C-alpha positions in Angstrom: 103.0 -102.6 105.7 101.7 -101.1 101.9 103.3 -98.4 101.8 103.3 -99.6 98.1 100.2 -99.9 97.8 97.0 -97.4 96.2 94.6 -95.9 98.2 92.0 -97.2 95.1 93.4 -100.8 95.6 92.2 -102.9 97.6 95.1 -104.4 99.4 96.3 -107.9 99.3 95.6 -110.5 101.7 92.7 -109.2 102.7 89.7 -111.2 102.7 86.5 -109.4 100.0 84.1 -107.2 101.6 80.3 -108.3 101.5 78.2 -104.8 101.3 74.2 -105.0 101.5 72.9 -104.2 98.4 69.2 -103.3 96.6 68.2 -106.6 96.3 65.1 -107.9 93.3 61.8 -107.2 94.5 60.7 -111.0 95.1 63.2 -111.4 97.8 61.3 -108.0 99.4 58.0 -109.3 99.7 56.2 -110.5 102.8 55.9 -114.0 102.9 52.7 -116.0 104.7 52.6 -120.1 106.0 49.6 -120.7 107.5 49.9 -123.4 110.0 47.3 -126.4 111.0 45.8 -124.4 113.7 45.3 -120.9 112.2 48.1 -119.2 112.7 49.7 -117.3 110.5 53.4 -116.7 110.2 54.4 -113.7 108.2 58.3 -112.7 107.4 60.6 -110.0 106.0 64.2 -109.9 104.8 66.0 -107.4 105.7 69.8 -106.8 106.1 71.2 -106.6 109.4 72.4 -108.6 112.6 69.2 -107.8 114.7 65.3 -109.0 114.2 62.1 -107.9 115.7 60.1 -111.1 115.5 56.2 -110.4 117.9 52.6 -111.7 118.4 49.8 -109.8 117.4 46.4 -111.1 118.7 43.3 -109.5 116.8 42.2 -108.5 120.7 41.1 -104.9 122.0 38.7 -102.7 123.9 36.4 -102.7 121.2 36.0 -106.6 121.9 35.2 -105.8 125.6 31.5 -105.1 125.6 30.3 -108.7 127.5 33.6 -108.1 129.9 34.2 -105.6 132.1 36.2 -102.7 130.8 39.8 -102.8 130.8 41.3 -106.1 130.3 43.5 -105.2 127.1 44.6 -102.1 129.4 45.6 -105.2 132.2 46.8 -107.6 129.7 49.2 -104.5 128.1 51.0 -103.8 131.7 50.6 -108.2 132.9 52.9 -108.8 129.3 56.2 -110.4 129.9 55.4 -111.7 133.7 55.8 -114.3 134.8 54.8 -117.9 132.6 55.2 -121.5 133.3 58.8 -121.5 132.1 59.8 -118.6 133.3 59.2 -117.7 137.2 59.3 -113.9 137.3 60.0 -110.4 135.0 64.0 -110.3 135.9 64.4 -114.1 133.9 62.9 -113.0 130.6 64.8 -109.8 130.7 68.3 -111.7 131.9 67.8 -113.8 129.4 66.8 -111.8 126.4 69.9 -109.4 127.8 71.8 -112.6 126.4 70.8 -111.9 122.7 71.2 -108.1 123.2 66.9 -108.3 123.0 64.7 -105.4 125.2 60.8 -106.8 124.4 57.4 -104.6 124.7 53.5 -104.9 124.7 51.0 -102.3 123.2 46.9 -102.7 123.4 45.0 -100.4 120.7 41.7 -100.8 120.0 41.7 -103.0 118.0 45.1 -105.1 118.6 47.3 -106.5 120.9 51.3 -106.5 120.4 54.0 -108.5 122.0 57.1 -108.3 120.9 61.1 -108.4 120.7 63.6 -107.2 119.6 67.2 -109.0 119.6 70.1 -110.9 117.9 68.6 -112.9 115.1 71.0 -116.4 116.1 68.2 -116.6 119.6 65.3 -116.7 116.9 64.6 -119.9 118.4 64.7 -118.5 122.3 63.0 -115.7 121.0 59.8 -117.5 119.9 59.7 -119.9 122.3 59.5 -116.4 125.1 56.9 -115.2 122.7 54.7 -118.4 123.0 55.0 -119.0 126.5 54.1 -115.1 127.2 50.9 -115.1 124.9 49.5 -118.8 125.8 50.8 -119.5 129.7 51.3 -116.3 131.6 51.3 -117.3 135.3 48.7 -114.2 136.2 49.5 -114.6 139.9 47.7 -112.2 142.7 50.5 -110.2 142.9 51.4 -109.5 139.8 47.2 -108.5 139.5 47.6 -106.4 142.1 51.0 -104.6 141.5 48.8 -104.1 137.9 45.7 -102.9 139.8 48.3 -99.5 141.2 50.1 -99.0 138.3 46.7 -98.8 136.2 45.5 -96.6 138.7 48.6 -94.0 139.2 48.4 -93.8 135.1 44.4 -92.8 135.0 45.9 -89.9 137.7 48.7 -89.4 135.8 46.0 -88.7 132.8 44.3 -86.2 134.5 47.9 -83.8 135.4 49.0 -84.3 131.6 50.1 -81.0 130.1 49.1 -82.2 127.0 45.5 -83.6 126.9 45.6 -85.8 123.9 45.4 -89.2 125.2 43.0 -88.0 126.7 40.6 -86.4 123.8 41.3 -88.5 121.7 39.5 -91.4 124.0 36.6 -88.6 124.3 35.9 -88.1 120.3 36.6 -91.8 120.3 33.5 -92.2 122.7 31.1 -88.8 120.9 32.0 -90.6 117.5 30.6 -94.0 118.3 28.6 -94.2 121.3 28.9 -96.9 123.3 30.1 -99.5 120.6 33.2 -100.6 119.4 35.8 -98.5 118.6 34.1 -95.7 120.9 34.8 -98.2 123.7 37.0 -97.0 126.7 41.0 -98.0 126.3 41.7 -96.7 129.3 40.2 -99.4 132.2 37.8 -97.4 134.2 38.8 -97.1 137.5 35.8 -98.4 139.2 36.6 -101.1 137.6 40.2 -102.2 138.7 39.2 -103.6 141.8 36.7 -105.7 139.8 39.7 -107.3 137.6 40.4 -110.4 137.9 42.5 -114.4 137.2 39.1 -116.0 136.2 37.5 -112.8 134.2 40.8 -112.3 132.0 41.3 -116.3 131.3 37.1 -116.3 130.3 38.4 -113.0 127.8 41.7 -114.8 127.0 39.9 -118.4 126.8 37.6 -116.4 123.7 39.7 -114.0 122.2 43.8 -115.9 122.0 42.9 -118.3 119.8 45.0 -119.6 117.5 43.1 -118.5 114.1 43.1 -114.5 115.4 46.9 -114.4 115.6 50.0 -113.6 113.4 53.1 -114.3 113.8 55.0 -111.8 112.4 59.3 -111.2 112.0 60.8 -108.9 110.2 64.7 -109.3 109.9 65.4 -113.6 110.3 65.1 -116.2 107.3 61.0 -117.3 106.4 61.6 -120.8 106.9 63.5 -120.5 110.3 60.3 -118.8 111.6 58.0 -121.1 110.3 59.8 -123.9 112.1 60.2 -122.1 115.3 55.9 -121.6 115.2 55.5 -125.4 114.7 57.6 -126.7 117.8 56.4 -123.4 120.3 52.9 -123.1 118.9 51.4 -125.7 117.2 49.5 -127.7 119.5 50.4 -126.0 122.8 47.3 -125.6 125.1 46.7 -122.5 126.7 47.1 -121.9 130.9 43.1 -121.3 130.6 42.8 -124.2 128.9 41.3 -125.4 125.6 37.5 -126.3 126.6 34.4 -124.0 125.0 34.9 -120.5 124.0 32.0 -117.5 124.5 31.7 -115.7 121.4 33.9 -113.6 120.3 31.6 -110.1 119.3 31.9 -109.4 116.3 30.1 -106.1 116.0 30.2 -103.6 113.5 31.4 -100.1 114.8 28.3 -97.8 114.3 29.0 -94.1 114.2 26.6 -92.3 116.3 28.3 -88.9 116.6 27.4 -86.2 119.5 29.3 -84.8 122.0 31.7 -85.5 125.5 32.7 -82.3 127.6 34.6 -82.6 130.8 34.4 -79.2 133.0 38.0 -79.3 134.2 40.5 -76.3 135.8 43.4 -75.9 133.6 45.2 -73.4 134.7 47.5 -75.1 137.2 48.6 -78.2 134.8 51.7 -77.0 133.7 53.6 -74.9 137.2 56.7 -73.5 137.1 59.1 -70.9 136.6 57.0 -70.3 132.3 54.0 -72.3 133.3 51.5 -73.5 130.3 48.6 -70.7 129.9 45.6 -72.0 130.9 43.6 -73.4 127.6 40.4 -75.0 126.2 41.1 -77.7 124.5 38.5 -78.5 121.6 38.4 -81.9 119.2 35.8 -82.1 116.4 35.4 -85.1 114.4 33.7 -86.9 111.6 33.3 -90.6 109.8 36.5 -91.5 107.3 36.3 -95.0 106.2 38.1 -98.5 106.9 41.7 -98.8 105.9 40.2 -101.7 104.0 38.6 -99.3 101.9 39.5 -97.9 97.9 39.1 -94.0 100.1 41.8 -94.6 102.5 44.2 -92.8 100.4 43.0 -90.4 99.9 41.8 -89.5 103.2 45.0 -90.2 103.6 46.2 -87.1 101.5 43.4 -85.1 103.2 44.9 -85.2 106.3 48.1 -84.2 105.1 47.0 -82.2 102.9 45.4 -80.1 106.2 49.0 -80.8 108.5 49.0 -78.4 111.3 51.0 -78.8 114.7 51.7 -76.2 117.8 52.4 -72.3 117.6 55.7 -72.6 119.3 58.6 -72.5 116.6 62.1 -70.0 115.9 60.9 -67.2 113.2 57.0 -67.8 114.4 54.5 -70.4 113.8 55.0 -73.1 111.3 58.3 -71.5 109.7 58.2 -72.5 106.4 55.2 -75.2 106.8 52.8 -74.8 104.2 49.9 -77.2 105.1 46.2 -75.2 105.0 46.1 -75.7 109.2 49.2 -73.5 109.8 48.4 -71.5 106.3 45.1 -70.6 107.4 45.1 -71.6 110.8 48.1 -71.1 112.7 49.6 -67.8 111.4 46.7 -65.8 110.7 45.5 -66.3 114.8 48.2 -65.2 116.9 46.2 -66.4 120.0 45.7 -70.2 118.7 47.9 -72.6 120.4 47.5 -76.1 118.4 45.7 -77.0 115.6 46.2 -80.4 114.3 44.9 -83.3 111.4 44.3 -86.6 113.4 43.2 -89.5 110.6 42.6 -92.8 112.9 41.2 -95.8 110.5 40.3 -99.0 111.5 38.8 -102.3 109.5 35.2 -101.3 110.0 35.1 -97.5 110.2 37.5 -94.1 110.4 37.5 -91.3 111.9 39.0 -87.5 111.0 39.1 -85.0 112.9 41.0 -81.6 113.8 42.2 -80.8 117.6 42.3 -77.0 118.5 43.6 -75.5 121.6 43.1 -71.5 123.0 42.4 -69.0 125.5 39.3 -70.2 127.0 38.0 -66.3 125.9 38.3 -67.3 122.3 36.6 -71.3 122.3 33.8 -69.6 120.3 36.5 -67.9 117.7 38.3 -71.1 117.8 34.7 -73.2 116.7 33.6 -70.9 113.7 37.4 -71.3 112.5 38.3 -75.0 113.0 34.5 -75.9 111.3 35.1 -73.7 108.4 38.2 -75.8 107.5 36.4 -78.7 107.4 33.9 -76.8 105.3 36.6 -75.4 102.8 38.4 -79.2 102.5 35.0 -79.2 99.8 36.3 -76.8 98.2 38.9 -76.5 95.3 41.9 -78.6 95.4 45.0 -76.3 94.0 47.0 -79.1 91.7 50.7 -77.4 94.0 48.9 -77.9 97.1 47.9 -81.5 96.3 51.1 -82.5 95.3 52.6 -81.4 98.2 50.5 -83.3 100.0 50.9 -86.5 98.4 55.3 -85.6 97.9 55.2 -85.6 101.9 53.3 -88.7 102.3 55.2 -90.6 100.2 58.5 -89.3 101.8 56.5 -90.0 105.6 55.6 -93.7 104.3 59.4 -94.2 103.2 61.6 -92.7 105.5 58.5 -94.4 108.7 59.4 -97.8 106.9 63.7 -97.5 107.2 63.1 -98.3 110.8 63.0 -102.0 111.5 60.2 -102.1 114.3 57.7 -100.3 111.6 58.4 -102.8 109.5 57.5 -105.2 111.7 54.2 -103.4 112.9 53.0 -102.9 109.3 53.5 -106.4 108.3 51.4 -108.4 111.4 48.8 -105.8 111.0 48.7 -106.2 107.7 48.0 -109.7 107.4 46.3 -109.6 111.0 43.5 -107.9 108.7 44.3 -109.3 105.2 46.3 -111.6 105.0 48.5 -110.0 102.8 49.3 -107.0 103.2 50.9 -104.4 100.3 54.7 -103.2 100.0 55.5 -99.4 100.5 55.5 -99.1 96.2 52.1 -100.4 95.4 51.0 -97.6 98.1 53.3 -94.7 96.6 51.7 -95.9 93.1 47.7 -95.5 94.5 48.9 -92.4 96.5 50.1 -90.9 93.0 47.2 -91.3 91.8 44.9 -89.3 94.3 42.8 -86.6 92.1 41.5 -82.8 93.6 37.4 -84.9 92.2 39.0 -87.6 94.9 39.3 -85.3 97.7 36.4 -83.5 97.1 33.7 -87.1 96.6 34.9 -88.3 100.0 35.0 -84.9 102.0 31.9 -84.3 100.1 30.6 -88.2 101.8 31.7 -87.0 105.4 30.4 -84.1 105.7 26.9 -86.0 105.4 27.4 -87.2 108.6 26.6 -85.8 111.5 30.1 -84.3 113.8 32.1 -85.9 116.9 33.0 -83.1 118.8 35.3 -83.7 122.0 35.4 -80.5 124.6 38.2 -80.1 127.5 38.6 -77.1 130.2 36.6 -74.0 131.0 33.5 -74.3 128.2 31.8 -71.8 129.2 31.5 -69.8 126.0 31.3 -72.9 123.6 28.5 -73.0 121.4 26.2 -75.8 121.3 26.6 -78.8 119.0 23.6 -78.2 117.8 25.1 -74.8 116.3 28.3 -77.0 115.6 26.4 -79.6 113.5 24.2 -76.6 111.5 27.2 -75.1 111.3 29.1 -78.4 109.4 26.0 -79.0 107.3 26.1 -75.8 105.5 27.7 -76.4 101.9 30.0 -74.5 99.7 29.2 -71.2 99.1 26.8 -70.2 101.9 30.0 -69.7 104.1 28.6 -65.8 105.4 26.1 -68.3 107.2 28.8 -70.3 109.4 29.8 -67.3 111.1 25.5 -65.7 111.4 25.4 -68.9 113.7 27.3 -68.1 115.9 27.6 -64.5 116.7 
């Protein structure tokens, strides 16, 4: 139709194309509005047809000290069931399907998050649904019974999984913060599954599901439209549990205790089949770090990236091309180590840096020696090249994760819930760039003064005593040989 038009020229009569472009920094800032009832509404513009919107509640397993443990686990499973407006979960899913939407609920130690991703044109319907799911759940006897069955099945599955990481995470928190706040069990104990009913749930919800403990966050929508929907569906709404006087909210600050949690378990048959995973013993050792509100959070994040680690299975040998310390010093040097991975858990009032290691039960004693040595070596010299690599890797991971709209939503919601504002990616990258070797040494020295937390799972016949592990980690730089004598 256009034989004489060059490929480098636009076709005549065709509307001019509009492309996504990098916008000014003002357009990228997270906007926050506080409604009259204390609810915070936060939004972030992002180019695209779809949006992610959700409600985050400052509530989780750490707040269950005065209640039956496991309520948050129940609420997570009961989410997006029948409500005052929707007779069943199927009706909710069909409503979302009209806008190409999906929904999810996740409960952690300090936050419960209800989220929906859908076409931005259905924002009014999405906020209406979220308000109903959060404040008007029916919690019928049938739904609670189905949830009991689902939780019992999940607990059985948790103990049979080849990957013990979720179980070890529970154990290390229980050891580090014994019987308080983030050390309380995230999963509902089996003995509580039959005790939790509608009255227990309503009692908890009346205390913690209040507007001042909630954030309505959205990514991919206009702020004014989101505030308008929030006023329409979340302002002046009476929850199904009533607006009577609630019980006192638990404002306990996490108390780090240190200690050990051991579970003797036969791991020989966790992975059956033609090529089963060999029987392993799993150890996790941790020390208290800091809150994500403290300045030292960034140096701890860089330290965690510097330690790195992972599994020993990869083409060409353990961690081919990897330069983190746990690959170079542990997995590449000790062929019998199946895993060595660093984790950093951070909360509003505390944190925990830990290393998870796995090996054959006969190698447990040597494995513990190696991991404790890595903790002590953290306080030693930090190479400029290794530090720059860790900082670059951390910035790269941060920016790549924030390419995903649901991740931006969670980042916006969690930051506003904790601080009423949000640090933008370029601010975080600037803070990461400022980390020096002296910062790493300072935070490690402070960390090594604490008692260790230890979680051990599997055949623990050769596990050193907690006193030996504690004595080894209290060794100062320059006295490393003593570490080996302690265990022999």
